[in-house]
Each structure stands twice: as structure tokens, then as C-alpha cells.
C-alpha positions in Angstrom: -2.6 7.4 24.3 0.8 7.1 22.5 1.3 5.0 19.5 3.6 2.7 21.4 0.9 1.9 24.0 -1.6 1.4 21.2 0.6 -1.0 19.4 1.3 -2.9 22.6 -2.4 -2.9 23.5 -3.4 -4.2 20.1 -0.8 -7.0 20.2 -1.8 -8.0 23.8 -5.6 -7.8 23.1 -5.3 -9.8 19.9 -3.2 -12.4 21.6 -5.7 -12.6 24.5 -8.6 -13.2 22.1 -6.5 -15.7 20.1 -5.6 -17.6 23.3 -9.2 -17.6 24.5 -10.5 -18.8 21.2 -7.9 -21.5 21.1 -8.7 -22.7 24.6 -12.5 -22.8 23.8 -11.9 -24.6 20.5 -9.6 -27.2 22.1 -11.9 -27.6 25.0 -14.9 -28.2 22.7 -12.9 -30.6 20.6 -11.7 -32.4 23.7 -15.3 -32.7 25.1 -16.6 -34.0 21.7 -13.8 -36.4 21.2 -14.0 -37.8 24.7 -17.7 -38.2 24.4 -17.4 -40.0 21.1 -14.7 -42.2 22.6 -16.9 -43.1 25.6 -19.9 -43.9 23.3 -17.7 -46.1 21.1 -16.3 -47.9 24.1 -19.8 -48.6 25.4 -20.9 -49.9 22.1 -17.9 -52.2 22.0 -18.8 -53.5 25.5 -22.3 -54.5 24.1 -20.8 -57.1 21.8 -21.1 -60.0 24.3 -24.7 -58.9 25.0 -25.6 -58.9 21.3 -24.1 -62.5 21.1 -26.1 -63.6 24.2 -29.3 -62.2 22.8 -28.7 -63.9 19.5 -28.2 -67.3 21.4 -31.3 -66.6 23.5 -33.4 -66.1 20.4 -31.9 -69.3 18.8 -32.8 -71.3 21.9 -36.3 -69.9 22.4 -37.2 -69.2 18.8 -38.7 -65.8 19.7 -38.6 -63.0 22.2 -41.7 -63.9 24.2 -39.8 -64.8 27.5 -38.0 -61.4 27.4 -41.0 -59.3 26.3 -41.9 -56.9 29.2 -39.7 -58.9 31.5 -37.2 -56.2 32.6 -35.9 -58.5 35.4 -34.9 -61.3 33.1 -33.5 -58.8 30.6 -31.4 -57.1 33.4 -30.1 -60.5 34.5 -29.1 -61.3 30.9 -27.3 -57.9 30.7 -25.4 -58.4 33.9 -24.3 -61.9 32.9 -23.1 -60.8 29.5 -21.2 -57.6 30.4 -18.3 -57.8 32.9 -18.8 -55.4 35.8 -21.8 -53.3 36.6 -22.8 -50.7 34.0 -22.5 -47.1 35.2 -25.8 -45.3 34.5 -25.6 -42.1 32.6 -26.3 -38.8 34.5 -30.0 -38.2 34.9 -31.5 -35.8 32.4 -33.8 -33.0 33.4 -36.8 -34.8 31.9 -35.9 -37.9 33.8 -35.8 -36.1 37.1 -39.3 -34.9 36.7 -42.2 -36.9 38.1 -43.3 -39.8 35.9 -45.9 -38.9 33.4 -48.1 -41.2 31.5 -46.1 -43.3 29.0 -46.7 -42.8 25.4 -49.3 -45.2 23.8 -46.6 -47.2 22.0 -44.6 -47.8 25.2 -45.7 -50.5 27.6 -46.0 -49.6 31.3 -43.3 -51.0 33.6 -44.2 -52.4 36.9 -42.5 -51.0 40.0 -41.3 -54.5 41.0 -39.9 -55.0 37.5 -37.3 -52.2 37.1 -35.3 -51.8 33.8 -31.5 -51.9 33.6 -29.8 -48.9 35.1 -28.3 -47.9 31.7 -30.7 -47.0 28.9 -30.6 -50.4 27.1 -33.6 -51.8 25.2 -34.4 -54.7 23.1 -36.3 -54.0 19.8 -37.7 -56.5 17.4 -36.8 -56.7 13.8 -39.4 -54.1 13.0 -38.0 -51.7 15.5 -40.8 -52.1 18.1 -39.8 -51.8 21.7 -39.9 -55.1 23.6 -38.1 -54.6 26.9 -35.7 -52.3 28.6 -35.3 -48.6 29.3 -36.2 -46.8 26.0 -37.0 -43.1 26.5 -38.1 -41.7 23.2 -36.3 -38.4 23.6 -32.8 -40.0 23.5 -30.6 -41.0 20.6 -29.5 -44.6 20.3 -27.0 -46.9 18.7 -29.0 -49.7 17.1 -26.9 -52.8 17.2 -28.3 -55.5 14.9 -29.0 -59.0 16.3 -28.7 -61.7 13.7 -29.4 -65.4 13.7 -27.9 -67.3 10.8 -27.7 -64.2 8.7 -31.3 -63.2 9.4 -32.1 -60.0 11.4 -34.2 -60.8 14.4 -33.9 -57.6 16.5 -31.9 -54.7 17.7 -30.1 -53.8 20.9 -30.7 -50.1 21.5 -27.8 -48.5 23.4 -28.4 -44.9 24.5 -25.8 -42.3 23.3 -24.3 -40.2 26.0 -24.8 -36.4 25.5 -22.4 -35.5 28.3 -19.7 -37.0 30.4 -20.7 -38.5 33.8 -18.6 -38.4 36.9 -15.6 -40.6 36.5 -12.2 -40.8 35.1 -13.4 -39.4 31.7 -14.7 -36.2 33.3 -11.6 -35.9 35.5 -9.4 -36.3 32.5 -11.2 -33.6 30.6 -11.3 -31.3 33.6 -7.5 -31.8 34.1 -6.9 -31.0 30.4 -9.0 -27.8 30.7 -7.0 -26.7 33.6 -3.8 -27.3 31.7 -5.1 -25.3 28.8 -6.0 -22.4 31.0 -2.4 -22.4 32.4 -1.0 -22.6 28.9 -3.1 -19.7 27.8 -1.9 -17.6 30.8 1.7 -18.5 30.0 1.1 -17.5 26.3 -0.3 -14.1 27.4 2.8 -13.5 29.6 5.0 -14.5 26.7 3.2 -12.1 24.3 3.5 -9.4 26.9 7.2 -9.9 27.1 7.5 -9.9 23.3 5.0 -7.1 22.5 6.7 -4.4 24.6 10.1 -4.5 23.0 8.5 -5.0 19.6 6.3 -1.9 20.1 9.4 0.1 21.0 11.3 -1.3 18.0 8.5 -0.2 15.7 7.7 3.2 17.3 11.2 4.3 18.1 12.1 5.3 14.5 8.7 6.9 14.1 9.4 9.1 17.2 12.8 10.1 15.8 11.1 11.0 12.4 8.5 13.0 14.3 11.1 14.9 16.2 13.1 15.5 13.1 10.0 16.7 11.3 9.4 19.2 14.0 12.9 20.5 13.5 12.3 20.6 9.8 9.3 22.9 10.2 11.6 25.3 12.1 13.9 25.6 9.0 16.7 23.2 10.0 16.9 21.6 6.6 20.4 20.3 7.0 19.1 17.6 9.4 19.5 14.0 8.2 18.4 10.7 9.8 20.6 7.5 9.8 18.9 4.2 9.2 20.0 0.7 8.1 16.4 -0.7 7.9 15.1 -2.1 4.7 11.4 -2.1 5.7 8.7 0.6 5.2 10.1 2.6 8.1 13.5 2.6 6.3 11.8 3.8 3.2 10.0 6.5 5.2 13.3 7.6 6.7 14.9 7.8 3.2 12.0 9.8 2.0 12.4 12.2 4.9 16.1 12.7 4.1 15.2 13.3 0.5 12.6 15.8 1.6 15.1 17.6 3.8 17.6 17.7 1.0 15.0 19.1 -1.4 13.9 21.7 1.0 17.5 22.7 1.7 18.2 22.9 -2.0 15.0 25.0 -2.6 15.9 27.3 0.3 19.4 27.8 -1.2 17.8 28.5 -4.6 15.3 30.9 -3.1 18.1 32.8 -1.4 20.1 32.9 -4.5 17.0 33.9 -6.5 16.3 36.8 -4.2 19.9 37.9 -4.3 20.1 37.7 -8.1 16.8 39.6 -8.5 18.0 42.3 -6.1 21.3 42.5 -8.1 19.5 42.7 -11.5 17.1 45.3 -10.3 19.7 47.3 -8.5 21.9 47.9 -11.6 19.3 49.8 -13.8 17.9 51.6 -10.8 21.4 52.8 -9.7 22.1 54.0 -13.3 18.7 55.9 -13.4 19.4 57.4 -10.0 22.9 58.5 -10.9 21.9 60.2 -14.1 18.9 61.9 -12.5 21.1 63.2 -9.7 23.6 64.4 -12.2 20.9 66.3 -14.0 19.5 67.8 -10.8 23.0 68.9 -9.8 23.6 70.5 -13.2 26.4 68.2 -14.1 24.6 66.9 -17.1 22.2 69.0 -19.1 18.6 67.9 -19.6 18.4 67.3 -23.3 17.0 64.7 -25.8 20.2 62.7 -25.5 19.9 62.3 -21.7 16.2 61.6 -22.0 16.9 58.8 -24.5 19.6 57.3 -22.2 17.1 57.3 -19.3 14.4 55.8 -21.6 16.8 53.0 -22.5 17.4 52.1 -18.8 13.7 52.2 -18.2 13.1 49.8 -21.1 15.7 47.4 -19.8 14.2 47.5 -16.3 10.8 47.0 -17.8 12.0 44.0 -19.8 13.6 42.4 -16.8 10.4 42.9 -14.8 8.4 41.4 -17.7 10.7 38.4 -17.9 10.4 37.8 -14.2 6.6 38.0 -14.3 6.5 35.7 -17.3 8.8 33.1 -15.6 6.7 33.3 -12.4 3.5 32.9 -14.3 4.7 29.9 -16.2 6.1 28.3 -13.0 2.8 28.7 -11.2 0.9 26.9 -13.9 -0.9 29.9 -15.4 -0.1 28.9 -18.9 -2.5 30.4 -21.4 -1.5 28.4 -24.4 -3.4 27.9 -27.6 -2.7 24.3 -28.2 -3.3 22.7 -31.6 -1.8 20.4 -34.2 1.3 21.8 -35.8 3.2 20.6 -38.8 6.5 21.1 -37.2 8.4 20.3 -40.5 6.8 23.2 -42.3 7.1 25.4 -39.3 10.9 24.8 -38.9 11.5 25.2 -42.6 9.8 28.6 -42.7 11.4 29.7 -39.5 14.9 28.5 -40.5 14.7 30.5 -43.8 14.2 33.8 -41.9 16.9 33.1 -39.4 19.4 32.2 -42.1 19.2 35.8 -43.4 19.8 37.3 -40.0 22.7 34.9 -39.3 24.2 35.6 -42.7 24.7 39.2 -41.7 26.9 38.1 -38.8 28.9 35.7 -41.1 27.2 32.5 -39.8 25.8 30.0 -42.3 22.7 28.1 -41.2 22.0 24.7 -42.6 18.6 23.0 -42.3 18.2 19.2 -42.0 14.5 18.2 -42.3 12.8 14.8 -42.7 11.2 13.8 -45.9 7.8 13.3 -44.4 5.6 15.7 -42.4 5.9 15.5 -38.6 3.1 16.8 -36.4 3.2 17.8 -32.8 0.6 19.3 -30.5 1.6 22.8 -29.3 1.3 26.5 -29.4 2.9 28.0 -32.5 3.5 31.4 -30.8 5.2 29.9 -27.8 7.4 27.6 -29.8 8.4 30.5 -31.9 9.3 32.4 -28.7 11.6 29.5 -27.7 13.4 29.4 -31.0 13.7 33.2 -31.0 15.4 33.0 -27.7 17.7 30.2 -28.8 18.8 32.0 -32.0 19.2 35.3 -30.1 21.6 33.6 -27.7 23.4 32.0 -30.7 24.0 35.4 -32.3 25.0 37.0 -29.0 27.2 34.3 -27.4 28.5 32.0 -30.1 31.9 33.8 -30.4 33.9 32.6 -33.4 31.0 30.7 -34.9 30.6 30.6 -38.7 28.4 27.6 -38.9 25.0 26.7 -37.4 22.6 23.9 -37.9 18.9 23.4 -37.3 18.0 19.7 -37.4 14.6 18.0 -37.1 14.0 14.3 -36.7 11.5 11.9 -35.1 12.5 9.3 -32.6 9.8 7.0 -31.3 6.8 9.0 -30.1 8.7 12.3 -30.0 10.0 14.9 -32.4 13.6 16.0 -31.8 14.7 19.5 -32.7 18.4 20.5 -32.3 19.9 24.0 -32.6 23.8 23.9 -32.6 26.8 25.9 -33.7 30.6 25.6 -33.9 31.4 28.6 -31.6 33.4 28.5 -28.4 30.7 26.5 -26.6 30.0 26.2 -22.9 32.2 24.4 -20.3 30.7 21.1 -19.3 30.3 22.2 -15.6 27.8 24.9 -16.7 25.6 22.8 -19.0 23.3 21.6 -16.3 22.7 25.1 -15.0 22.0 26.9 -18.3 18.3 26.7 -17.7 18.4 28.0 -14.1 16.9 31.5 -13.7 19.4 34.4 -13.7 22.3 32.0 -14.4 25.2 33.3 -16.4 28.2 31.3 -17.6 30.4 34.5 -17.2 29.4 36.3 -14.0 31.4 39.3 -15.1 28.9 40.1 -17.9 26.7 43.1 -17.5 23.2 43.4 -18.8 24.2 44.9 -22.1 26.4 41.8 -22.7 24.5 39.1 -21.0 20.9 40.0 -20.8 18.7 39.1 -17.8 19.6 35.4 -17.7 16.0 34.4 -17.8 15.5 33.5 -21.4 16.5 29.8 -21.2 14.6 29.4 -18.0 11.5 30.6 -19.8 12.2 28.2 -22.6 12.3 25.3 -20.3 9.0 26.3 -18.7 7.3 26.5 -22.2 8.7 23.2 -23.4 7.7 21.4 -20.2 4.2 22.8 -20.6 4.1 21.0 -23.9 5.0 17.8 -22.2 8.5 17.8 -23.6 12.1 18.3 -22.5 15.0 20.6 -23.2 18.7 20.0 -22.5 22.1 21.4 -23.4 25.1 19.4 -24.5 28.3 19.8 -26.5 27.7 20.0 -30.3 29.3 17.7 -32.8 30.2 20.9 -34.6 32.3 22.0 -31.7 30.1 24.5 -29.9 26.8 24.3 -28.0 23.8 22.2 -28.9 20.3 22.8 -27.5 17.9 19.8 -28.0 14.1 20.0 -27.8 11.9 16.9 -27.4 8.2 17.3 -28.2 5.6 14.6 -28.1 4.0 13.7 -31.5 0.4 14.5 -32.1 
């Protein structure tokens, strides 16, 4: 069963149960309300009878003339209440053959029948005097008073169901109307649920079809939507996923092309020199062997960089993490780099905080990052004669900046410096530009420490590389 049919079925079934429950509740409430209304009306009809009984007791001074005299009691009831009283429907117990009356109930003679409606006269103590008073019924006890003194009760039986008559006809008519209303409600829900189910399921079907195309490699696919609900969010997430996959696929293709290019260069050089030696063009001597060894070392270094970058990217980061006094570490490292830079005519200045700053990290890995940054500074900072290594703390992070006053990097290349195999000048060969993996490895190491690394223009005029490391 499709999701549209499921949604439609759920709406329809829930509405059916709701309509049925509503009909039963209203019907029950109507029955109870009508029954309470009928009982109240009957009690109000007994007001003249209560008055007549009070007058009778005042004239006679007692109830002796009515005691066990059902005929006289019936005649008093008919005279006091306008119109004949409709007897309630017989109960099952009353349709059975007469059993022996309880000890506290006086026998009634066959020629002295009680009133048709369960009415009875009780004395002030609640003892039955006359009338129809089955003990298994519930009664309204209407007090009979004479000059403020209680002299007895008129017991009026409560109805437990409606008898034939206009009350029952009214309730039956209302029940029929409720059933028709429930049926119309179901039809209305059916008419609403079907387009609503299509409205909800339609975008999901489009996303499902688009997802199927996405699994086939069609990453350029995008879905249009102007919805602001969860389905709109899902569509936006799908478009973001497709965009990410498309970008990753382009990066993968570029990655493979760059690796192939980087590996092809040293292999081509090795092949050319070996073929020249085999053809006798070049003699096999120590000089040629040293040249071949140099190409092998470069090839080995490239392979090692690729392996290290892949290892870091897969999460296989075997770091020896510990608390590092980054202030002392940078001071010691900067002193050594200052001597190397001085040989190239570059003066390195250190800016360190007055207090000790501690971070959690791997000293060897952090030294690897700085080695790479200063190697790039010595190699690419053309025209630089000043460099600066600055350490500060901002908030919960330590900030380390390596910058120079060289030619810098154009702004359009800053966001790509940490991409694998990326070179600002694509014309550089490996002797000039390295493998293009150093900064990518640096980013992996810093991110493994929970930090960030970025490139920007230096205030000195060249390039600035900023490292952010969380404090310990």
C-alpha cells in the first residue's frame, strides 16, 4: 500500500471513529438529559398532589383513612393531577409472576389496585402506608408538611428509561439526525482527505524519484519548492546534499587528476633517464645514479604525503595528546627558526604573552605544522625581509599567527590554500612548488586538535596563517 493510500486511510478511519464516538456521546447525553427532564416534569406535576395530601392530613389529623386504601389514594391522585398519569414501562421484575411481598410491605387486595404510576405515601418515619412502592426502584421523596411540621412523604418513582410517547419519538428523531450528520461528516472528510493526502505525498514522491536519480550519479539535479514546512526543509536538505555530492565528485575527479599528474612527472623523468642509459646516450655513473636517487626520493616523499593526508582524513590519527605550555614551546621554536631565516635575510620577531598559555595537543604534530609553515615562508615569500610569530589568548582559545611582508597571495586563492595539491602558480614544477599537500596536512592536524586554521592578508603586507587551539 502506497503512502498516499495510508495517509488517506488514516484520515478516514480516524474521522470515522471520531464521528462514531461523537454520535454515541451525544446520544447518551441526549438520553440522560431527556430522562432527567421527564423526571423533573413529573416531580413538578406532583405539587398539587402534595398540597392535597397536606390538606387531607390537616382535616383528618392522621393518615388512617388512606392507610392500605389504594382506591381512596388513587381517587385523590386523579383529582389532584390533571389528566391521567401514564404508567412507566414495565420492568422485567414486574412482568414476572407475583412473589410473596417482603415482610415490611403490606399485601394489596386484588379489588384494591394501586395507582398505575409508582406513587406511594410514606409516613414521617419513611414507612410505607399506601400506593405502589416496589423496593427495587429509586424514588423522589417529596416532603408533606403541615404548618412547618413534616407529616409524611410522597414517593414518586424515578424513570430509568423513556416510555413510548413524544419524548421517545423526539430522542429517536434526534438519533436519526445524528446518524445522517455523521454520514455527511464522513463524506466531507473523504472529499478533504484525498486532495490533502496528495498534497502531502506529492512532494515526497518527487523527492523519492530525485533520490533515485541521485543514486545514479546525477548530482546536478535540484528540486524547486516554496513550502515552509518540514517537507520544504527536507527538499532544501536534498538540494544541499546534491550540491555537496556534486562538489565532492568534482573534488574527487580533480584529486585523481592531480595525483596522476604529480606521479606522472617523476615517473616520466625516471623512465627517460633509464631509457637514455639503456640506449647508451648517458653513461651509468655515480652522477646518474644520484640523479635517479633524487627522483626516487621525491616520488617517495609524494607518496608518503598522500598516505599521511589520507590517514589523517580517515580519522586514523595516532596523536600523543597532553598539556603543552604553548608559550615556552613557541619561544623555543621561534629562536631556532630565527637563525634559519636570518641566513635568507629575513628577520623574525616574536610576540609572546607575559603569562603561560597551555593547550592540549601533540608537540610533535604541532612542530610538524610550524615546520611546514616556515618552510613555505622561506620558499614562497619572495621579497620578504620581515616575519612575525605572534601568540595571544582570546576567550577559550590560543591564537598563533605566522606572517611576513612578502608578495603575499591573491585574495581569490586564500580559501583554496589548504586544498590538497593546490598551487597558487600552476606553472610551478615540483622543485619550485613541492607536492601541494603540506597545508592540507596542516589543516588535518589542527582540526584533530579541535582547532581551526585559516589564511588571510598580513598587516605586514604579505601572507598570514592563523592557528586557533583550544586552551587546556
